[in-house]
C-alpha positions as protocol buffer text, in pm:
chain_id: "A"
residue {
  index: 1
  type: MET
  ca { x: 6625 y: -5345 z: 7808 }
}
residue {
  index: 2
  type: THR
  ca { x: 6362 y: -5164 z: 7602 }
}
residue {
  index: 3
  type: GLU
  ca { x: 6417 y: -4807 z: 7724 }
}
residue {
  index: 4
  type: THR
  ca { x: 6537 y: -4554 z: 7463 }
}
residue {
  index: 5
  type: VAL
  ca { x: 6610 y: -4256 z: 7688 }
}
residue {
  index: 6
  type: VAL
  ca { x: 6979 y: -4219 z: 7604 }
}
residue {
  index: 7
  type: GLY
  ca { x: 7010 y: -3879 z: 7437 }
}
residue {
  index: 8
  type: ALA
  ca { x: 6643 y: -3798 z: 7501 }
}
residue {
  index: 9
  type: ASP
  ca { x: 6513 y: -3484 z: 7673 }
}
residue {
  index: 10
  type: TRP
  ca { x: 6486 y: -3440 z: 8050 }
}
residue {
  index: 11
  type: GLN
  ca { x: 6115 y: -3518 z: 8049 }
}
residue {
  index: 12
  type: ALA
  ca { x: 6197 y: -3862 z: 7908 }
}
residue {
  index: 13
  type: TRP
  ca { x: 6452 y: -3920 z: 8184 }
}
residue {
  index: 14
  type: GLN
  ca { x: 6201 y: -3811 z: 8448 }
}
residue {
  index: 15
  type: ASP
  ca { x: 5941 y: -4049 z: 8305 }
}
residue {
  index: 16
  type: SER
  ca { x: 6195 y: -4330 z: 8285 }
}
residue {
  index: 17
  type: TRP
  ca { x: 6285 y: -4286 z: 8653 }
}
residue {
  index: 18
  type: ASP
  ca { x: 5916 y: -4300 z: 8743 }
}
residue {
  index: 19
  type: ARG
  ca { x: 5870 y: -4625 z: 8549 }
}
residue {
  index: 20
  type: GLN
  ca { x: 6172 y: -4784 z: 8713 }
}
residue {
  index: 21
  type: GLN
  ca { x: 6055 y: -4687 z: 9061 }
}
residue {
  index: 22
  type: GLU
  ca { x: 5699 y: -4804 z: 8991 }
}
residue {
  index: 23
  type: TRP
  ca { x: 5834 y: -5149 z: 8903 }
}
residue {
  index: 24
  type: TYR
  ca { x: 5935 y: -5178 z: 9269 }
}
residue {
  index: 25
  type: LEU
  ca { x: 5649 y: -4966 z: 9408 }
}
residue {
  index: 26
  type: PRO
  ca { x: 5323 y: -5012 z: 9214 }
}
residue {
  index: 27
  type: ASP
  ca { x: 5136 y: -4798 z: 9471 }
}
residue {
  index: 28
  type: ARG
  ca { x: 5387 y: -4511 z: 9444 }
}
residue {
  index: 29
  type: GLU
  ca { x: 5135 y: -4259 z: 9308 }
}
residue {
  index: 30
  type: GLU
  ca { x: 4890 y: -4341 z: 9584 }
}
residue {
  index: 31
  type: ARG
  ca { x: 5159 y: -4263 z: 9842 }
}
residue {
  index: 32
  type: PHE
  ca { x: 5226 y: -3929 z: 9676 }
}
residue {
  index: 33
  type: ARG
  ca { x: 4855 y: -3847 z: 9669 }
}
residue {
  index: 34
  type: VAL
  ca { x: 4810 y: -3915 z: 10039 }
}
residue {
  index: 35
  type: MET
  ca { x: 5128 y: -3720 z: 10117 }
}
residue {
  index: 36
  type: LEU
  ca { x: 5000 y: -3412 z: 9937 }
}
residue {
  index: 37
  type: ASP
  ca { x: 4653 y: -3455 z: 10088 }
}
residue {
  index: 38
  type: MET
  ca { x: 4813 y: -3431 z: 10432 }
}
residue {
  index: 39
  type: VAL
  ca { x: 5016 y: -3127 z: 10329 }
}
residue {
  index: 40
  type: GLU
  ca { x: 4701 y: -2948 z: 10214 }
}
residue {
  index: 41
  type: ALA
  ca { x: 4505 y: -3054 z: 10520 }
}
residue {
  index: 42
  type: LEU
  ca { x: 4766 y: -2934 z: 10769 }
}
residue {
  index: 43
  type: VAL
  ca { x: 4954 y: -2642 z: 10609 }
}
residue {
  index: 44
  type: GLY
  ca { x: 4739 y: -2538 z: 10313 }
}
residue {
  index: 45
  type: PRO
  ca { x: 4782 y: -2518 z: 9934 }
}
residue {
  index: 46
  type: ALA
  ca { x: 5079 y: -2276 z: 9919 }
}
residue {
  index: 47
  type: PRO
  ca { x: 5351 y: -2439 z: 10128 }
}
residue {
  index: 48
  type: ARG
  ca { x: 5723 y: -2378 z: 10137 }
}
residue {
  index: 49
  type: VAL
  ca { x: 5855 y: -2733 z: 10099 }
}
residue {
  index: 50
  type: LEU
  ca { x: 6189 y: -2902 z: 10154 }
}
residue {
  index: 51
  type: ASP
  ca { x: 6208 y: -3203 z: 9921 }
}
residue {
  index: 52
  type: LEU
  ca { x: 6450 y: -3414 z: 10123 }
}
residue {
  index: 53
  type: ALA
  ca { x: 6676 y: -3656 z: 9933 }
}
residue {
  index: 54
  type: CYS
  ca { x: 6485 y: -3533 z: 9630 }
}
residue {
  index: 55
  type: GLY
  ca { x: 6641 y: -3746 z: 9356 }
}
residue {
  index: 56
  type: THR
  ca { x: 6501 y: -3636 z: 9021 }
}
residue {
  index: 57
  type: GLY
  ca { x: 6240 y: -3419 z: 9195 }
}
residue {
  index: 58
  type: SER
  ca { x: 5947 y: -3662 z: 9184 }
}
residue {
  index: 59
  type: ILE
  ca { x: 5778 y: -3508 z: 9488 }
}
residue {
  index: 60
  type: THR
  ca { x: 5844 y: -3152 z: 9370 }
}
residue {
  index: 61
  type: ASP
  ca { x: 5694 y: -3230 z: 9029 }
}
residue {
  index: 62
  type: ARG
  ca { x: 5369 y: -3352 z: 9181 }
}
residue {
  index: 63
  type: LEU
  ca { x: 5368 y: -3075 z: 9441 }
}
residue {
  index: 64
  type: LEU
  ca { x: 5384 y: -2794 z: 9185 }
}
residue {
  index: 65
  type: LYS
  ca { x: 5128 y: -2953 z: 8954 }
}
residue {
  index: 66
  type: ARG
  ca { x: 4880 y: -2976 z: 9242 }
}
residue {
  index: 67
  type: PHE
  ca { x: 4970 y: -2650 z: 9422 }
}
residue {
  index: 68
  type: PRO
  ca { x: 5068 y: -2372 z: 9178 }
}
residue {
  index: 69
  type: GLU
  ca { x: 5151 y: -2136 z: 9467 }
}
residue {
  index: 70
  type: ALA
  ca { x: 5392 y: -2377 z: 9636 }
}
residue {
  index: 71
  type: GLY
  ca { x: 5769 y: -2346 z: 9638 }
}
residue {
  index: 72
  type: SER
  ca { x: 6024 y: -2622 z: 9676 }
}
residue {
  index: 73
  type: VAL
  ca { x: 6387 y: -2663 z: 9772 }
}
residue {
  index: 74
  type: GLY
  ca { x: 6527 y: -3000 z: 9669 }
}
residue {
  index: 75
  type: VAL
  ca { x: 6832 y: -3136 z: 9850 }
}
residue {
  index: 76
  type: ASP
  ca { x: 7032 y: -3443 z: 9752 }
}
residue {
  index: 77
  type: LEU
  ca { x: 7389 y: -3569 z: 9720 }
}
residue {
  index: 78
  type: ASP
  ca { x: 7348 y: -3779 z: 9405 }
}
residue {
  index: 79
  type: PRO
  ca { x: 7499 y: -3582 z: 9113 }
}
residue {
  index: 80
  type: ALA
  ca { x: 7326 y: -3785 z: 8842 }
}
residue {
  index: 81
  type: LEU
  ca { x: 6975 y: -3758 z: 8982 }
}
residue {
  index: 82
  type: LEU
  ca { x: 7033 y: -3390 z: 9056 }
}
residue {
  index: 83
  type: ALA
  ca { x: 7144 y: -3339 z: 8694 }
}
residue {
  index: 84
  type: ILE
  ca { x: 6810 y: -3479 z: 8576 }
}
residue {
  index: 85
  type: ALA
  ca { x: 6621 y: -3267 z: 8830 }
}
residue {
  index: 86
  type: GLU
  ca { x: 6804 y: -2948 z: 8735 }
}
residue {
  index: 87
  type: GLY
  ca { x: 6752 y: -3015 z: 8365 }
}
residue {
  index: 88
  type: TYR
  ca { x: 6385 y: -3096 z: 8408 }
}
residue {
  index: 89
  type: PHE
  ca { x: 6314 y: -2788 z: 8625 }
}
residue {
  index: 90
  type: GLU
  ca { x: 6556 y: -2557 z: 8441 }
}
residue {
  index: 91
  type: ASN
  ca { x: 6304 y: -2276 z: 8382 }
}
residue {
  index: 92
  type: GLU
  ca { x: 6099 y: -2327 z: 8699 }
}
residue {
  index: 93
  type: ARG
  ca { x: 6136 y: -2026 z: 8931 }
}
residue {
  index: 94
  type: ARG
  ca { x: 5952 y: -2197 z: 9215 }
}
residue {
  index: 95
  type: VAL
  ca { x: 6226 y: -2458 z: 9257 }
}
residue {
  index: 96
  type: ARG
  ca { x: 6583 y: -2451 z: 9388 }
}
residue {
  index: 97
  type: PHE
  ca { x: 6826 y: -2738 z: 9432 }
}
residue {
  index: 98
  type: VAL
  ca { x: 7102 y: -2783 z: 9688 }
}
residue {
  index: 99
  type: ARG
  ca { x: 7367 y: -3052 z: 9686 }
}
residue {
  index: 100
  type: ALA
  ca { x: 7437 y: -3171 z: 10041 }
}
residue {
  index: 101
  type: ASP
  ca { x: 7512 y: -3486 z: 10239 }
}
residue {
  index: 102
  type: LEU
  ca { x: 7240 y: -3549 z: 10498 }
}
residue {
  index: 103
  type: LYS
  ca { x: 7498 y: -3719 z: 10719 }
}
residue {
  index: 104
  type: ASP
  ca { x: 7699 y: -3396 z: 10736 }
}
residue {
  index: 105
  type: PRO
  ca { x: 7609 y: -3225 z: 11067 }
}
residue {
  index: 106
  type: ASP
  ca { x: 7617 y: -2888 z: 10890 }
}
residue {
  index: 107
  type: TRP
  ca { x: 7410 y: -2972 z: 10582 }
}
residue {
  index: 108
  type: THR
  ca { x: 7125 y: -2741 z: 10684 }
}
residue {
  index: 109
  type: ALA
  ca { x: 7358 y: -2439 z: 10654 }
}
residue {
  index: 110
  type: LYS
  ca { x: 7340 y: -2481 z: 10275 }
}
residue {
  index: 111
  type: LEU
  ca { x: 6962 y: -2432 z: 10267 }
}
residue {
  index: 112
  type: PRO
  ca { x: 6814 y: -2099 z: 10154 }
}
residue {
  index: 113
  type: HIS
  ca { x: 6555 y: -2087 z: 10436 }
}
residue {
  index: 114
  type: ASP
  ca { x: 6565 y: -2145 z: 10810 }
}
residue {
  index: 115
  type: SER
  ca { x: 6223 y: -2307 z: 10831 }
}
residue {
  index: 116
  type: TYR
  ca { x: 5971 y: -2492 z: 10614 }
}
residue {
  index: 117
  type: ASP
  ca { x: 5600 y: -2556 z: 10620 }
}
residue {
  index: 118
  type: ALA
  ca { x: 5658 y: -2914 z: 10510 }
}
residue {
  index: 119
  type: VAL
  ca { x: 5956 y: -3147 z: 10471 }
}
residue {
  index: 120
  type: LEU
  ca { x: 5875 y: -3437 z: 10240 }
}
residue {
  index: 121
  type: THR
  ca { x: 6071 y: -3746 z: 10144 }
}
residue {
  index: 122
  type: ALA
  ca { x: 6000 y: -4080 z: 9977 }
}
residue {
  index: 123
  type: THR
  ca { x: 6195 y: -4401 z: 9920 }
}
residue {
  index: 124
  type: ALA
  ca { x: 6519 y: -4243 z: 10034 }
}
residue {
  index: 125
  type: LEU
  ca { x: 6595 y: -4247 z: 10405 }
}
residue {
  index: 126
  type: HIS
  ca { x: 6636 y: -4628 z: 10414 }
}
residue {
  index: 127
  type: TRP
  ca { x: 6985 y: -4546 z: 10284 }
}
residue {
  index: 128
  type: LEU
  ca { x: 7070 y: -4423 z: 10634 }
}
residue {
  index: 129
  type: HIS
  ca { x: 7152 y: -4629 z: 10944 }
}
residue {
  index: 130
  type: THR
  ca { x: 6930 y: -4567 z: 11243 }
}
residue {
  index: 131
  type: GLU
  ca { x: 7183 y: -4357 z: 11431 }
}
residue {
  index: 132
  type: ASP
  ca { x: 7216 y: -4123 z: 11130 }
}
residue {
  index: 133
  type: LEU
  ca { x: 6840 y: -4119 z: 11080 }
}
residue {
  index: 134
  type: ARG
  ca { x: 6779 y: -4028 z: 11444 }
}
residue {
  index: 135
  type: ALA
  ca { x: 7028 y: -3742 z: 11414 }
}
residue {
  index: 136
  type: LEU
  ca { x: 6856 y: -3624 z: 11095 }
}
residue {
  index: 137
  type: TYR
  ca { x: 6516 y: -3629 z: 11264 }
}
residue {
  index: 138
  type: GLY
  ca { x: 6660 y: -3410 z: 11537 }
}
residue {
  index: 139
  type: GLN
  ca { x: 6766 y: -3155 z: 11275 }
}
residue {
  index: 140
  type: LEU
  ca { x: 6425 y: -3169 z: 11109 }
}
residue {
  index: 141
  type: GLY
  ca { x: 6262 y: -3092 z: 11442 }
}
residue {
  index: 142
  type: ALA
  ca { x: 6431 y: -2752 z: 11419 }
}
residue {
  index: 143
  type: LEU
  ca { x: 6365 y: -2700 z: 11044 }
}
residue {
  index: 144
  type: VAL
  ca { x: 5989 y: -2760 z: 11045 }
}
residue {
  index: 145
  type: ARG
  ca { x: 5797 y: -2457 z: 11170 }
}
residue {
  index: 146
  type: ASP
  ca { x: 5544 y: -2485 z: 11453 }
}
residue {
  index: 147
  type: GLY
  ca { x: 5231 y: -2631 z: 11296 }
}
residue {
  index: 148
  type: GLY
  ca { x: 5433 y: -2766 z: 11004 }
}
residue {
  index: 149
  type: VAL
  ca { x: 5469 y: -3127 z: 10895 }
}
residue {
  index: 150
  type: PHE
  ca { x: 5726 y: -3389 z: 10808 }
}
residue {
  index: 151
  type: LEU
  ca { x: 5623 y: -3683 z: 10589 }
}
residue {
  index: 152
  type: ASN
  ca { x: 5838 y: -3986 z: 10516 }
}
residue {
  index: 153
  type: ALA
  ca { x: 5719 y: -4258 z: 10278 }
}
residue {
  index: 154
  type: ASP
  ca { x: 5955 y: -4553 z: 10280 }
}
residue {
  index: 155
  type: ARG
  ca { x: 6004 y: -4922 z: 10338 }
}
residue {
  index: 156
  type: MET
  ca { x: 5900 y: -4991 z: 10697 }
}
residue {
  index: 157
  type: PRO
  ca { x: 5857 y: -5368 z: 10737 }
}
residue {
  index: 158
  type: GLU
  ca { x: 5674 y: -5534 z: 11024 }
}
residue {
  index: 159
  type: ALA
  ca { x: 5896 y: -5810 z: 11163 }
}
residue {
  index: 160
  type: SER
  ca { x: 5623 y: -5962 z: 11382 }
}
residue {
  index: 161
  type: THR
  ca { x: 5434 y: -6112 z: 11083 }
}
residue {
  index: 162
  type: PRO
  ca { x: 5682 y: -6341 z: 10903 }
}
residue {
  index: 163
  type: ARG
  ca { x: 5425 y: -6561 z: 10724 }
}
residue {
  index: 164
  type: ILE
  ca { x: 5233 y: -6260 z: 10594 }
}
residue {
  index: 165
  type: ASN
  ca { x: 5561 y: -6102 z: 10485 }
}
residue {
  index: 166
  type: ALA
  ca { x: 5676 y: -6413 z: 10301 }
}
residue {
  index: 167
  type: ALA
  ca { x: 5346 y: -6457 z: 10116 }
}
residue {
  index: 168
  type: GLU
  ca { x: 5336 y: -6091 z: 10015 }
}
residue {
  index: 169
  type: ARG
  ca { x: 5696 y: -6100 z: 9896 }
}
residue {
  index: 170
  type: ALA
  ca { x: 5635 y: -6408 z: 9679 }
}
residue {
  index: 171
  type: PHE
  ca { x: 5323 y: -6252 z: 9529 }
}
residue {
  index: 172
  type: ARG
  ca { x: 5494 y: -5917 z: 9463 }
}
residue {
  index: 173
  type: HIS
  ca { x: 5804 y: -6072 z: 9308 }
}
residue {
  index: 174
  type: ALA
  ca { x: 5594 y: -6289 z: 9077 }
}
residue {
  index: 175
  type: ARG
  ca { x: 5426 y: -5976 z: 8942 }
}
residue {
  index: 176
  type: MET
  ca { x: 5762 y: -5802 z: 8910 }
}
residue {
  index: 177
  type: GLU
  ca { x: 5897 y: -6092 z: 8705 }
}
residue {
  index: 178
  type: GLU
  ca { x: 5596 y: -6069 z: 8472 }
}
residue {
  index: 179
  type: ALA
  ca { x: 5661 y: -5698 z: 8423 }
}
residue {
  index: 180
  type: LYS
  ca { x: 6032 y: -5766 z: 8370 }
}
residue {
  index: 181
  type: ALA
  ca { x: 5950 y: -6018 z: 8098 }
}
residue {
  index: 182
  type: ALA
  ca { x: 5738 y: -5748 z: 7933 }
}
residue {
  index: 183
  type: GLY
  ca { x: 6035 y: -5508 z: 7925 }
}
residue {
  index: 184
  type: ALA
  ca { x: 6043 y: -5331 z: 8263 }
}
residue {
  index: 185
  type: VAL
  ca { x: 6384 y: -5186 z: 8349 }
}
residue {
  index: 186
  type: ASP
  ca { x: 6522 y: -5251 z: 8696 }
}
residue {
  index: 187
  type: TRP
  ca { x: 6758 y: -5041 z: 8912 }
}
residue {
  index: 188
  type: ALA
  ca { x: 7084 y: -5177 z: 8769 }
}
residue {
  index: 189
  type: GLU
  ca { x: 6967 y: -5153 z: 8408 }
}
residue {
  index: 190
  type: TRP
  ca { x: 6844 y: -4798 z: 8458 }
}
residue {
  index: 191
  type: TRP
  ca { x: 7186 y: -4692 z: 8579 }
}
residue {
  index: 192
  type: GLN
  ca { x: 7347 y: -4860 z: 8278 }
}
residue {
  index: 193
  type: LEU
  ca { x: 7129 y: -4638 z: 8059 }
}
residue {
  index: 194
  type: ALA
  ca { x: 7229 y: -4330 z: 8258 }
}
residue {
  index: 195
  type: ALA
  ca { x: 7598 y: -4415 z: 8218 }
}
residue {
  index: 196
  type: ALA
  ca { x: 7547 y: -4443 z: 7841 }
}
residue {
  index: 197
  type: ASP
  ca { x: 7408 y: -4089 z: 7808 }
}
residue {
  index: 198
  type: PRO
  ca { x: 7691 y: -3836 z: 7750 }
}
residue {
  index: 199
  type: ARG
  ca { x: 7518 y: -3579 z: 7974 }
}
residue {
  index: 200
  type: LEU
  ca { x: 7491 y: -3824 z: 8263 }
}
residue {
  index: 201
  type: ALA
  ca { x: 7802 y: -4038 z: 8221 }
}
residue {
  index: 202
  type: GLY
  ca { x: 8025 y: -3820 z: 8439 }
}
residue {
  index: 203
  type: PRO
  ca { x: 7767 y: -3760 z: 8715 }
}
residue {
  index: 204
  type: THR
  ca { x: 7680 y: -4132 z: 8714 }
}
residue {
  index: 205
  type: ALA
  ca { x: 8043 y: -4233 z: 8758 }
}
residue {
  index: 206
  type: GLU
  ca { x: 8072 y: -3987 z: 9046 }
}
residue {
  index: 207
  type: ARG
  ca { x: 7752 y: -4119 z: 9196 }
}
residue {
  index: 208
  type: PHE
  ca { x: 7888 y: -4474 z: 9209 }
}
residue {
  index: 209
  type: GLU
  ca { x: 8206 y: -4348 z: 9371 }
}
residue {
  index: 210
  type: ILE
  ca { x: 7992 y: -4199 z: 9647 }
}
residue {
  index: 211
  type: TYR
  ca { x: 7740 y: -4477 z: 9702 }
}
residue {
  index: 212
  type: GLY
  ca { x: 7857 y: -4792 z: 9533 }
}
residue {
  index: 213
  type: GLU
  ca { x: 7576 y: -5008 z: 9395 }
}
residue {
  index: 214
  type: HIS
  ca { x: 7342 y: -4925 z: 9683 }
}
residue {
  index: 215
  type: ALA
  ca { x: 7394 y: -4777 z: 10028 }
}
residue {
  index: 216
  type: ASP
  ca { x: 7362 y: -5020 z: 10317 }
}
residue {
  index: 217
  type: GLY
  ca { x: 7109 y: -4854 z: 10544 }
}
residue {
  index: 218
  type: ASP
  ca { x: 6839 y: -4973 z: 10785 }
}
residue {
  index: 219
  type: THR
  ca { x: 6462 y: -5019 z: 10754 }
}
residue {
  index: 220
  type: PRO
  ca { x: 6311 y: -4969 z: 11101 }
}
residue {
  index: 221
  type: SER
  ca { x: 5940 y: -5011 z: 11158 }
}
residue {
  index: 222
  type: ALA
  ca { x: 5681 y: -4735 z: 11138 }
}
residue {
  index: 223
  type: ALA
  ca { x: 5657 y: -4750 z: 11518 }
}
residue {
  index: 224
  type: TRP
  ca { x: 6029 y: -4670 z: 11542 }
}
residue {
  index: 225
  type: HIS
  ca { x: 5986 y: -4371 z: 11310 }
}
residue {
  index: 226
  type: THR
  ca { x: 5692 y: -4226 z: 11502 }
}
residue {
  index: 227
  type: ALA
  ca { x: 5873 y: -4265 z: 11836 }
}
residue {
  index: 228
  type: ALA
  ca { x: 6189 y: -4103 z: 11695 }
}
residue {
  index: 229
  type: LEU
  ca { x: 5987 y: -3809 z: 11560 }
}
residue {
  index: 230
  type: ARG
  ca { x: 5825 y: -3748 z: 11897 }
}
residue {
  index: 231
  type: ASP
  ca { x: 6169 y: -3760 z: 12058 }
}
residue {
  index: 232
  type: SER
  ca { x: 6282 y: -3498 z: 11804 }
}
residue {
  index: 233
  type: GLY
  ca { x: 6023 y: -3239 z: 11904 }
}
residue {
  index: 234
  type: PHE
  ca { x: 5719 y: -3331 z: 11694 }
}
residue {
  index: 235
  type: ALA
  ca { x: 5401 y: -3295 z: 11901 }
}
residue {
  index: 236
  type: GLU
  ca { x: 5218 y: -3572 z: 11716 }
}
residue {
  index: 237
  type: ALA
  ca { x: 5335 y: -3855 z: 11491 }
}
residue {
  index: 238
  type: ARG
  ca { x: 5154 y: -4146 z: 11330 }
}
residue {
  index: 239
  type: THR
  ca { x: 5121 y: -4360 z: 11021 }
}
residue {
  index: 240
  type: VAL
  ca { x: 4875 y: -4207 z: 10772 }
}
residue {
  index: 241
  type: TRP
  ca { x: 4907 y: -4469 z: 10495 }
}
residue {
  index: 242
  type: SER
  ca { x: 5054 y: -4816 z: 10464 }
}
residue {
  index: 243
  type: SER
  ca { x: 5093 y: -5113 z: 10234 }
}
residue {
  index: 244
  type: PRO
  ca { x: 5218 y: -5461 z: 10324 }
}
residue {
  index: 245
  type: THR
  ca { x: 5579 y: -5337 z: 10295 }
}
residue {
  index: 246
  type: ASP
  ca { x: 5577 y: -4956 z: 10310 }
}
residue {
  index: 247
  type: ALA
  ca { x: 5434 y: -4681 z: 10524 }
}
residue {
  index: 248
  type: LEU
  ca { x: 5385 y: -4306 z: 10521 }
}
residue {
  index: 249
  type: VAL
  ca { x: 5465 y: -4155 z: 10859 }
}
residue {
  index: 250
  type: LEU
  ca { x: 5364 y: -3798 z: 10948 }
}
residue {
  index: 251
  type: GLY
  ca { x: 5510 y: -3581 z: 11220 }
}
residue {
  index: 252
  type: LEU
  ca { x: 5331 y: -3258 z: 11319 }
}
residue {
  index: 253
  type: LYS
  ca { x: 5519 y: -2984 z: 11502 }
}
């Protein structure tokens, strides 16, 4: 490992998380750009946003830099990632954080608002099984205001193209190995660094008690997501961006 974030400031931890995620998702910034384009196109440049399963606040960070009049509520269960988010946004009055379990039927009662212009999430809901995800989408149908949007960027593989999938995976993993040889830090190594930082050691230990190494969720197709959103009260739903492995699905109330 070549990272030196242990004991560094919260900006360094935020940047380190971005680098680790980009090792897996080289088109991550493009997904964020398209996500915010759709927010601006459909609800304007001053939205009230729910950053769902927010982690360190990656979406919120980009949201506020692009839209100075926006406000964000970040919700997550992970105590370590929330510690980084709360440290990074400590003096930011436009942001609030809520700790809640999205599988808890009453998690929305912890939110400060009853409705949102946009609910945004990325690389997070694959931690849920489809029955939990369907239930969550039903709750989001009530949280998003009429005319508001939900955007989910996540792994949404297409099972009907196995040869394409295999070739893409081999190509992607070869590039990842090259980056790893040049010092890129993967998921497991990043968490080792977090555990070594005195400010994050306790929250990291708690995080592993909650999740283990990685939650065992599902990765349904983009078609499944769009159908589930329509079933949950969204008037329109479609894919607005995709890569060979991931997609960005939008639901419009």
